C-alpha positions as semicolon CSV with decimal commas, in nm:
position;residue;x (nm);y (nm);z (nm)
1;M;0,000;0,000;0,000
2;P;0,134;0,344;-0,084
3;T;0,205;0,609;0,177
4;Y;0,054;0,953;0,123
5;A;0,166;1,272;0,299
6;Y;-0,090;1,529;0,407
7;A;-0,061;1,878;0,557
8;C;-0,330;2,090;0,718
9;K;-0,391;2,427;0,553
10;D;-0,502;2,581;0,884
11;C;-0,272;2,449;1,160
12;G;0,016;2,311;0,949
13;H;-0,002;1,960;1,099
14;D;0,192;1,712;0,879
15;F;0,130;1,337;0,878
16;D;0,156;1,027;0,659
17;V;-0,119;0,774;0,591
18;F;-0,110;0,426;0,433
19;Q;-0,394;0,422;0,180
20;S;-0,502;0,198;-0,103
21;F;-0,526;0,342;-0,454
22;T;-0,904;0,309;-0,432
23;D;-0,938;0,496;-0,099
24;S;-1,069;0,851;-0,120
25;T;-0,845;1,145;-0,031
26;L;-0,863;1,270;0,327
27;T;-1,019;1,615;0,363
28;E;-1,028;1,685;0,738
29;C;-0,733;1,740;0,974
30;P;-0,733;1,500;1,273
31;E;-0,592;1,778;1,498
32;C;-0,810;2,083;1,423
33;Q;-1,067;1,954;1,170
34;G;-0,931;2,205;0,916
35;A;-0,888;2,152;0,543
36;L;-0,613;1,915;0,428
37;R;-0,394;1,917;0,121
38;K;-0,206;1,621;-0,022
39;K;0,170;1,672;-0,043
40;F;0,359;1,535;-0,342
41;N;0,715;1,420;-0,286
42;S;0,995;1,368;-0,533
43;V;1,036;1,033;-0,703
44;G;1,259;0,780;-0,526
45;V;1,431;0,660;-0,845
46;V;1,637;0,891;-1,062
47;F;1,800;0,771;-1,384
48;K;2,126;0,949;-1,464
49;G;2,375;0,899;-1,743
50;S;2,381;0,895;-2,117
51;G;2,058;0,699;-2,145
52;F;1,892;0,363;-2,118
53;Y;1,797;0,164;-2,422
54;R;1,573;-0,135;-2,478
55;T;1,873;-0,338;-2,601
56;D;2,073;-0,291;-2,279
57;S;1,934;-0,603;-2,112
58;R;1,919;-0,832;-2,414
59;D;2,156;-1,119;-2,483
60;A;2,421;-1,100;-2,755
61;K;2,249;-1,334;-3,005
62;G;1,958;-1,090;-3,053
63;S;2,187;-0,791;-3,090
64;T;2,332;-0,658;-3,414
65;V;2,665;-0,590;-3,243
66;S;2,894;-0,893;-3,258
67;A;3,046;-1,025;-2,937
68;A;3,422;-1,017;-2,886
69;P;3,599;-1,338;-2,997
70;A;3,673;-1,584;-2,718
71;A;4,038;-1,625;-2,826
72;S;4,123;-1,264;-2,742
73;S;3,992;-1,299;-2,388
74;A;4,171;-1,634;-2,339
75;S;4,505;-1,490;-2,448
76;S;4,479;-1,204;-2,201
77;T;4,427;-1,432;-1,898
78;P;4,744;-1,554;-1,730
79;S;4,811;-1,928;-1,763
80;A;4,858;-2,148;-1,458
81;S;5,220;-2,191;-1,362
82;P;5,357;-2,543;-1,294
83;A;5,575;-2,402;-1,011
84;P;5,323;-2,459;-0,729
85;A;5,278;-2,825;-0,832
86;A;5,655;-2,879;-0,842
87;A;5,698;-2,713;-0,504
88;A;5,428;-2,936;-0,354
89;A;5,591;-3,249;-0,495
90;S;5,936;-3,158;-0,355
91;A;5,789;-3,085;-0,010
92;S;5,664;-3,444;0,037
């Protein structure tokens, strides 16, 4: 259920209320029985950056941009050295 913020126009009393979307707006202050107004707050999510596109979350096979070849990524990773295995064998 969403939380709505209200403020009294007469006494300035501020409060929050959990209401369903189908509930009617409150009109009377619980403190002084004055007129209420609904306060609107800023949105909790803000998107920043160069933009968001519908292709950002898709896999590579549906994209028109080709994926990088696997060989280039394999050549950049360091290979396992046989030194730790030799050191373990000489220690026993």
